N, C-alpha and C positions, 0 to 999 in steps of 0.2 A: 766744507766738512764740519766746521764748528756748528753752523746753523743746522745742518742735518742731524748732528748728534743731539743738539738741544731740543729739536722738535721730537726726536725719538724718545728722549727722556720724558718730555711733557706728555706725549701720547701714552707712554707706559704708565705714568702716574694716573692719567684719566681712566685708563682701562682698569686700574687697581681700585678705583673709588667705589664701584658697586660692591665689590667683595668686602671692603671695609664697612660700608653701610649695612650690608647683610649681617655683620657680626654685632651691630648695635642692637641692644634689646633692653626694654621695649621701646618701640617708636609709636605705639598707639595703645588704647586701653586694653587691659587684660581681664579675662573672664574667670571668676572664682565660683565654680559650681558647688552648690550645696544640695545634697540629695534629700533634704527634708524641708518641711514647710517653715515659713518664717516664724520665729519665736521658739523653735526647738533648740536643743543643746548644740547641734552642729551649726545651726544658723547664728546663734549667739556668739559662738567662738569665731566664726567667719567674720561677722560684722564688727567684732572688737578688733580683730587683726587687720582687716582690709584697709582702713585709712592709714595705718602705720606702714603697711607694705607699700601702699601707693606713694607715701612720702619717700621711701627708699628707692623705689623703681622710677619715680619721676613721671608716672602715668597713672590714670585712674584704675582702680581695681574694682570691678563691678560684680557684685554678688548676684548669682543666677540660680534661683531655686528650681530644681528639677525633681519633683516628688514622685515616689512610687516604689512598690515592692520592698519596703523596709530599707531603702537606701540604694538598692541595686540599680534602679533606673538611672539615677544621677551618676553613679560610678561608671555605668556603661557609657554615658555621654562623655565622661572624661576619657575612658579607655579608647573610644572611637574618634576622638578629636584629632585634628592635625597636630603632629608632634613639633610644633614651632614655638611652644612656650606661651602662646596667647590663651590657652585654656588649661587650667589646673583646678583642683578642687579638694574637698575634704571628704574622707571616708571614715566610717566608724568600724568598730570591731565586728558588728553584725554584717556589714556589706563586704568587708575585706578578709574576715577570718571565719565567720560562722556560716553564712549563707552559701559560700562555695563548697562547704562540706555537707550540706543538707541534700536530700534526694532530688529537689528541683534544680539544684546547682545555680550557676550564674552564667550569663553570656560572655563573661570575661574571665581570664585567669588572673587572680590578684598578684601572682608572682611574675608572670611573663608579659602581661598586657599593660602594666602600670609601672611608672618610675617613682620610687619613693623619694620624697623631699625631706620631711621631718615629722616626728611625732608632735602633734599640736598640744593635746592635753590628755592626761590620765584622769579618769573619773572613778573614785572609789565606789565599791559595791558592798555596803555593809549588810550584815544579817541583822534583822530587827524583829522584835515581837511587840505586841500591844503594851502600852504603859501599865495596864492592870494585870499583865501576865504574871503567873507565879514563877516564871523562869527568870531568875536574877542573873544567871550566868549560862554560858554555853554548856557547861557540864550538867546543869539542871535540865536543860532541854534534851540533851543526849540521853540522860538517865531515864527521863519520862518516855521518850520515843522508843527506847529499847524495852521498857516495861510494858508498853501498850502498842505493839506493832500495828501500823495502819490507822492509828487514832488521830494523829496530827496531820493537818492540812498545811501545805505551803503554797503561797501564791506565786504566780508568774505572769508574764505578759505574752504567753503563748508558747507553743512547742518550738524549741530551738532558740528562744530568746535568752539574753544574758541572765535574767533572774532564774529561768528554768535550768540552764546549764550549771550555774553556780550552785543551785540546790542539789543537782545531780552529783556534783563534786562532793558536797557535804554528805549526801547519802552513801556514796561509795567509801569515803574516808572514815566515817563513823559507823558504817554498817547499819543504816537506819531504814525503816520501812515507813514512808510517808506518802501522802496522796497529793497530787498536783491539782490545783484549781486555777484555771487560766482566766485572765482579764484582758481587756482590749488596750489598756494603756497603763503607764506608770502611775498616773493619778488615780485610776480606778483600783489598782493594786494597793496603793497607800490607804485609800478609803476602806478597803476590805480588811486590811490589817488593823486599822483603828477600830473597826466594828467587831473585831475578833471573828470575822467570817473565815479567816485563815489564821493559824496560830504563829506563823513565821513567814518571812520572805526576804529576798534580796531585791535591791533596786538601786538605781543611781543615787548617790548621796544628795544632789540638789533636790530630788523629789522628797527625800525623807528628813533632811536636816531640820527644817522648821519644827516638825513634830518631835524629833529627838530632843531638840533644845527646849521645847515646851513641856517635855515629860509625858506626852501622850504616846510616844513610842520609846522603846529601849533598844539600843544597839548592843549586841552581844559580842560581835567580832567583825573583823574586816580582813579581806583577802589581799591587802596591799603588803609590800615587803616590810614597811615600817608603819608605826601608828600614825593616825591622821592628826594634823595640827588642829582641825576643828573639834575633834573628840579625843583628846590625848589620853583619857582614861580607858578607852576601848581597846582591848588587846587584839593583836593579829592572830589569825588562825595558826600561823607557825608557832607563835608563843604558846598556844594552847595544845600543841602537839599534833596539829593537822595541817602540815605545810602544803599538802596537795590541793587544799582549797585555795585556789589562786585565781580570783575573779576580780577584774576591774574592767570597766568600759573604757574606751579611748577613741579619740578622733585624731586623724593624721592627714597630712597633705600629700597628695599624689598628682602626677601628671601622666600623660600618655607615654607608653614605652617609646624609646628611641627619640625622646624630645632632645632637641639640639643642646649639646653640653653647655654652651654659653648661656642659653636661656634658662636651663635648669639650675645652673649655679646662681644666676641672678635671682631666681625665685627663692632658692634656699637662703641666700644672704638676706633677702627682704623678710622672709618668714622668721629667721633666727633673730634679726634685729627687732621685729615686732614682739616676739616672745620674751626677749630680754628687757623690753621697755618696762620700767617700774609701774606705769599706769596700767599697761596691759596685764601684767602679772597680778596686780591688785584686783582688777576687774574680774579676771578669770578665777582668782582665789575666792572672790565673793560669790561666784557661781558654783563653788564646791569642786573646782577642778584644779589639778596640779599642772602648771605649765610645763611643756616639753621643751624641745629644741635640740634634738640629737642629730647626728650625721645621717645622710641618706643610706650609708652602709648599715649603720646601727638600726635605723628604722626598717630597712628591708629585712634584716635578720629577725627583728621583732615580729613583723608581719608573718614571716615564715614559721616562727616558733608558735605564734598564736594559732595559725592554721593547724599545726600538728596537735597542739593541746586540745583545741575544741573539736577537731576531727576525731580524736580518740574518744572523747566523751560522747559524741554523737553516735559513733559506731558501736561503742560498748553498750549503749542503752537503746540502740535501734530507734533513734529519734528521727521522725520525719517532720517536714514542714506542715503547718496548718493549711 
């Protein structure tokens, strides 16, 4: 009887082993999908984080660039991947909050088809004018725009882009009549501002910061909740009485919906550890980005609120995709 009981106990332990093994994560390399080309903002953030996440996970984290449709193609790859934790990725405001609200829509629902992990970085979107502009303050710009309806041009990177929607927020908040001129990239937009082809524009801080620091552009305001450490003398729109101008780009980590909880938690812990690492924070700060690191619940609520905010701007102005 003792021998039988011992054998039964051993067999029970052996049967349980596969279940324990299945709970271990990861046991092989993990894919980190980036929906943009190498060298872009999302790619830079991913490649700064990936080695630190790998150190925590104990397995390689391999960056996989899946380019197309303004980030939508790559996010769709994430949404349709197996929910086992071995594929996750980074999504931007465009792919997770703006494109889903445009007329063409997206093949995924950012709320139901993706599991939020954490906000990666927040990228300020300052309003700038050429360095030689007569506008020294936002009040100067608003006064001139009201005195000369339709005379001022603002630059964007296309219909439904963050620079476009930020300018629409400003138009609505200050009751301005301005004309949009669209460019193909942030770099082209910055050049147009420098040449005074457009009299004002919003763009990601990293694109503008060198020119602001050189004095060839002037930042008038920023839509972040607080002033930027890079430009402490530049006021927020809220300080200037226009709190509804609330525009910042951002990049956050997501996985397929219904990803196994243990795997999702492991990815979250690795991402948070990376974002809290002093070297990572310094390198992200050098890119003009504010490191994130919130909870999945907080990031999920943020994605939902960004969808509501930009969806309202898009519908109010009948904005369609290019």
